[in-house]
MDAnalysis code that builds the backbone (N, CA, C; Angstrom):
import MDAnalysis as mda
import numpy as np

u = mda.Universe.empty(306, n_residues=102, atom_resindex=np.repeat(np.arange(102), 3), trajectory=True)
u.add_TopologyAttr("name", ["N", "CA", "C"] * 102)
u.add_TopologyAttr("resid", np.arange(1, 103))
u.add_TopologyAttr("resname", ["MET", "LYS", "LYS", "VAL", "LEU", "VAL", "LEU", "VAL", "ILE", "ALA", "VAL", "MET", "PHE", "THR", "PHE", "ALA", "PHE", "GLY", "CYS", "ALA", "SER", "LYS", "ASP", "TYR", "VAL", "LYS", "GLN", "GLN", "THR", "ASP", "PRO", "LEU", "ALA", "ASP", "ARG", "ILE", "GLY", "LYS", "LEU", "GLU", "SER", "GLN", "VAL", "ASN", "ASN", "LEU", "ASP", "ALA", "ARG", "VAL", "SER", "ALA", "LEU", "GLU", "LYS", "LYS", "ALA", "GLY", "GLU", "SER", "THR", "THR", "ALA", "ALA", "ASP", "ASP", "ALA", "THR", "ARG", "ARG", "ALA", "GLU", "ALA", "ALA", "ALA", "GLN", "LYS", "ALA", "ASP", "ASP", "ALA", "ALA", "LYS", "ARG", "ALA", "GLU", "ALA", "ALA", "ALA", "GLU", "LYS", "ALA", "GLY", "LYS", "ALA", "PHE", "GLU", "LEU", "GLN", "GLN", "LYS", "LYS"])
u.atoms.positions = np.array([
    [0.462, 48.109, -45.462],
    [1.867, 47.958, -45.213],
    [2.120, 47.604, -43.749],
    [1.358, 48.243, -42.863],
    [1.510, 47.952, -41.456],
    [1.122, 46.504, -41.159],
    [0.087, 46.036, -41.848],
    [-0.365, 44.671, -41.610],
    [0.711, 43.664, -42.016],
    [1.374, 43.922, -43.109],
    [2.414, 43.028, -43.588],
    [3.595, 43.040, -42.619],
    [3.952, 44.212, -42.139],
    [5.057, 44.332, -41.203],
    [4.757, 43.609, -39.887],
    [3.550, 43.776, -39.384],
    [3.137, 43.106, -38.153],
    [3.154, 41.597, -38.371],
    [2.682, 41.141, -39.507],
    [2.663, 39.719, -39.825],
    [4.087, 39.159, -39.901],
    [5.012, 39.884, -40.522],
    [6.399, 39.446, -40.630],
    [7.035, 39.375, -39.240],
    [6.796, 40.349, -38.396],
    [7.344, 40.350, -37.033],
    [6.765, 39.190, -36.234],
    [5.485, 38.926, -36.362],
    [4.846, 37.830, -35.640],
    [5.438, 36.493, -36.071],
    [5.670, 36.319, -37.357],
    [6.258, 35.074, -37.860],
    [7.696, 34.940, -37.347],
    [8.440, 36.023, -37.314],
    [9.820, 35.980, -36.828],
    [9.856, 35.565, -35.348],
    [8.964, 36.121, -34.518],
    [8.916, 35.739, -33.103],
    [8.531, 34.273, -32.935],
    [7.634, 33.825, -33.759],
    [7.200, 32.426, -33.667],
    [8.365, 31.491, -33.952],
    [9.112, 31.763, -34.999],
    [10.244, 30.900, -35.336],
    [11.426, 31.104, -34.385],
    [11.571, 32.280, -33.828],
    [12.698, 32.558, -32.946],
    [12.538, 31.848, -31.598],
    [11.337, 31.766, -31.077],
    [11.117, 31.200, -29.747],
    [10.370, 29.865, -29.757],
    [9.775, 29.501, -30.814],
    [8.913, 28.322, -30.828],
    [9.617, 27.025, -31.185],
    [10.790, 27.062, -31.743],
    [11.440, 25.838, -32.199],
    [12.666, 25.535, -31.342],
    [12.813, 24.278, -31.034],
    [14.008, 23.844, -30.303],
    [14.909, 23.124, -31.286],
    [16.184, 23.400, -31.196],
    [17.118, 22.744, -32.104],
    [17.388, 21.327, -31.610],
    [17.894, 20.493, -32.497],
    [18.218, 19.109, -32.140],
    [19.297, 19.060, -31.068],
    [20.256, 19.964, -31.150],
    [21.323, 20.002, -30.153],
    [20.780, 20.346, -28.771],
    [19.838, 21.288, -28.709],
    [19.252, 21.673, -27.430],
    [18.499, 20.491, -26.806],
    [17.727, 19.818, -27.623],
    [16.973, 18.664, -27.129],
    [17.939, 17.578, -26.657],
    [19.006, 17.348, -27.416],
    [20.001, 16.346, -27.041],
    [20.664, 16.721, -25.722],
    [20.992, 17.995, -25.540],
    [21.607, 18.441, -24.286],
    [20.671, 18.217, -23.097],
    [19.387, 18.388, -23.329],
    [18.424, 18.229, -22.245],
    [18.138, 16.760, -21.923],
    [18.158, 15.900, -22.927],
    [17.766, 14.503, -22.709],
    [18.939, 13.583, -22.384],
    [20.148, 13.921, -22.767],
    [21.301, 13.055, -22.489],
    [21.513, 12.799, -20.991],
    [21.469, 13.810, -20.128],
    [21.630, 13.519, -18.699],
    [20.533, 12.588, -18.172],
    [19.325, 12.763, -18.672],
    [18.240, 11.889, -18.240],
    [18.467, 10.457, -18.698],
    [18.935, 10.298, -19.913],
    [19.206, 8.961, -20.430],
    [20.307, 8.283, -19.620],
    [21.323, 9.039, -19.230],
    [22.400, 8.487, -18.403],
    [21.864, 8.034, -17.047],
    [21.051, 8.876, -16.430],
    [20.484, 8.528, -15.117],
    [19.583, 7.303, -15.228],
    [18.797, 7.228, -16.265],
    [17.908, 6.079, -16.460],
    [18.735, 4.813, -16.660],
    [19.823, 4.917, -17.417],
    [20.697, 3.757, -17.625],
    [21.299, 3.268, -16.322],
    [21.758, 4.208, -15.476],
    [22.323, 3.832, -14.176],
    [21.268, 3.174, -13.295],
    [20.068, 3.736, -13.295],
    [18.993, 3.161, -12.491],
    [18.619, 1.760, -12.970],
    [18.610, 1.563, -14.272],
    [18.305, 0.229, -14.809],
    [19.360, -0.779, -14.377],
    [20.627, -0.382, -14.395],
    [21.672, -1.314, -13.968],
    [21.552, -1.613, -12.484],
    [21.190, -0.626, -11.670],
    [20.993, -0.863, -10.245],
    [19.818, -1.809, -10.007],
    [18.756, -1.622, -10.752],
    [17.588, -2.501, -10.613],
    [17.962, -3.928, -11.008],
    [18.733, -4.081, -12.067],
    [19.158, -5.422, -12.487],
    [20.023, -6.073, -11.413],
    [20.934, -5.303, -10.809],
    [21.776, -5.831, -9.733],
    [20.924, -6.247, -8.538],
    [19.952, -5.424, -8.185],
    [19.074, -5.761, -7.066],
    [18.242, -7.008, -7.368],
    [17.774, -7.131, -8.595],
    [17.022, -8.325, -8.981],
    [17.878, -9.577, -8.834],
    [19.129, -9.484, -9.242],
    [20.027, -10.633, -9.129],
    [20.261, -10.986, -7.664],
    [20.437, -9.976, -6.822],
    [20.650, -10.235, -5.393],
    [19.410, -10.845, -4.755],
    [18.238, -10.347, -5.112],
    [16.997, -10.890, -4.568],
    [16.828, -12.345, -5.002],
    [17.116, -12.634, -6.249],
    [17.013, -14.014, -6.736],
    [17.963, -14.930, -5.970],
    [19.180, -14.466, -5.729],
    [20.150, -15.271, -4.977],
    [19.665, -15.499, -3.549],
    [19.110, -14.453, -2.927],
    [18.607, -14.605, -1.564],
    [17.400, -15.540, -1.511],
    [16.524, -15.461, -2.517],
    [15.379, -16.368, -2.558],
    [15.834, -17.809, -2.706],
    [16.847, -18.024, -3.533],
    [17.371, -19.372, -3.714],
    [17.971, -19.883, -2.416],
    [18.747, -19.013, -1.748],
    [19.373, -19.399, -0.482],
    [18.303, -19.672, 0.580],
    [17.259, -18.862, 0.603],
    [16.172, -19.066, 1.567],
    [15.459, -20.385, 1.289],
    [15.306, -20.713, 0.014],
    [14.691, -21.993, -0.347],
    [15.528, -23.160, 0.141],
    [16.849, -23.051, 0.022],
    [17.736, -24.105, 0.500],
    [17.672, -24.200, 2.022],
    [17.617, -23.064, 2.695],
    [17.517, -23.057, 4.156],
    [16.210, -23.669, 4.604],
    [15.146, -23.388, 3.877],
    [13.850, -23.951, 4.214],
    [13.886, -25.463, 4.071],
    [14.538, -25.950, 3.030],
    [14.649, -27.388, 2.833],
    [15.439, -28.018, 3.975],
    [16.537, -27.406, 4.374],
    [17.341, -27.918, 5.484],
    [16.535, -27.881, 6.778],
    [15.787, -26.821, 6.975],
    [14.961, -26.709, 8.184],
    [13.868, -27.777, 8.182],
    [13.281, -28.040, 7.015],
    [12.256, -29.087, 6.918],
    [12.851, -30.455, 7.245],
    [14.053, -30.708, 6.739],
    [14.725, -31.985, 7.042],
    [14.999, -32.104, 8.537],
    [15.479, -31.032, 9.139],
    [15.764, -31.042, 10.573],
    [14.477, -31.258, 11.367],
    [13.391, -30.654, 10.928],
    [12.104, -30.835, 11.610],
    [11.656, -32.280, 11.526],
    [11.794, -32.882, 10.362],
    [11.403, -34.297, 10.210],
    [12.256, -35.193, 11.104],
    [13.552, -34.931, 11.158],
    [14.428, -35.737, 12.021],
    [14.067, -35.554, 13.493],
    [13.749, -34.327, 13.883],
    [13.372, -34.065, 15.270],
    [12.059, -34.767, 15.616],
    [11.109, -34.746, 14.689],
    [9.836, -35.433, 14.930],
    [10.050, -36.939, 15.051],
    [10.914, -37.503, 14.224],
    [11.207, -38.942, 14.298],
    [11.872, -39.272, 15.625],
    [12.805, -38.414, 16.057],
    [13.469, -38.640, 17.343],
    [12.475, -38.540, 18.490],
    [11.552, -37.596, 18.413],
    [10.535, -37.450, 19.450],
    [9.642, -38.686, 19.501],
    [9.300, -39.227, 18.346],
    [8.478, -40.439, 18.294],
    [9.219, -41.624, 18.921],
    [10.518, -41.748, 18.606],
    [11.319, -42.823, 19.203],
    [11.391, -42.663, 20.719],
    [11.560, -41.439, 21.184],
    [11.621, -41.187, 22.630],
    [10.289, -41.522, 23.287],
    [9.200, -41.183, 22.621],
    [7.872, -41.496, 23.145],
    [7.673, -43.011, 23.241],
    [8.086, -43.724, 22.194],
    [7.988, -45.193, 22.211],
    [8.842, -45.781, 23.329],
    [10.046, -45.263, 23.515],
    [10.922, -45.752, 24.578],
    [10.311, -45.476, 25.944],
    [9.669, -44.324, 26.100],
    [9.029, -43.998, 27.376],
    [7.879, -44.965, 27.665],
    [7.124, -45.314, 26.634],
    [6.019, -46.272, 26.811],
    [6.570, -47.645, 27.208],
    [7.647, -48.062, 26.573],
    [8.250, -49.350, 26.928],
    [8.796, -49.326, 28.354],
    [9.396, -48.202, 28.731],
    [9.919, -48.079, 30.092],
    [8.779, -48.106, 31.102],
    [7.694, -47.463, 30.777],
    [6.523, -47.461, 31.663],
    [5.963, -48.874, 31.820],
    [5.874, -49.609, 30.728],
    [5.385, -50.991, 30.779],
    [6.345, -51.856, 31.609],
    [7.631, -51.656, 31.429],
    [8.609, -52.419, 32.210],
    [8.504, -52.071, 33.685],
    [8.256, -50.802, 33.995],
    [8.113, -50.390, 35.385],
    [6.882, -51.039, 36.007],
    [5.802, -51.130, 35.245],
    [4.597, -51.801, 35.755],
    [4.879, -53.271, 36.038],
    [5.584, -53.953, 35.122],
    [5.935, -55.355, 35.322],
    [6.812, -55.522, 36.565],
    [7.764, -54.617, 36.711],
    [8.648, -54.686, 37.870],
    [7.860, -54.456, 39.157],
    [6.906, -53.539, 39.106],
    [6.065, -53.276, 40.275],
    [5.232, -54.490, 40.644],
    [4.657, -55.152, 39.642],
    [3.864, -56.356, 39.891],
    [4.746, -57.476, 40.434],
    [5.946, -57.612, 39.867],
    [6.862, -58.647, 40.350],
    [7.255, -58.361, 41.790],
    [7.455, -57.105, 42.123],
    [7.808, -56.741, 43.488],
    [6.664, -57.082, 44.440],
    [5.419, -56.783, 44.045],
    [4.260, -57.084, 44.871],
    [4.134, -58.592, 45.095],
    [4.337, -59.366, 44.035],
    [4.254, -60.823, 44.177],
    [5.357, -61.325, 45.109],
    [6.514, -60.736, 45.011],
    [7.635, -61.127, 45.866],
    [7.307, -60.796, 47.321],
    [6.624, -59.670, 47.543],
    [6.299, -59.271, 48.902],
    [5.234, -60.172, 49.520],
    [4.313, -60.703, 48.687],
    [3.254, -61.574, 49.185],
    [3.789, -62.926, 49.614],
    [4.873, -63.390, 49.092],
    [5.415, -64.712, 49.423],
    [5.984, -64.725, 50.762],
])
């Protein structure tokens, strides 16, 4: 009789403390689900902002590349003009020397 009573008490404790009701689980997981949802929306917003910044940076890089090409072309033109000016200065110097010899 004692064995049966001990067995019944043990089973009662097991069912009393071992099982969680659906409502309890829902109460525990709902706040977590809300927080996860908010975090997902924040991550999506950040992804959109990063994509926009990457696109803008790509456009800036293209503009910078164009400006660099124009600057290099201008530098080449200036270099060519300097060479022509140097050649003209040499001609003028030679003409001056010939004028002085006469």
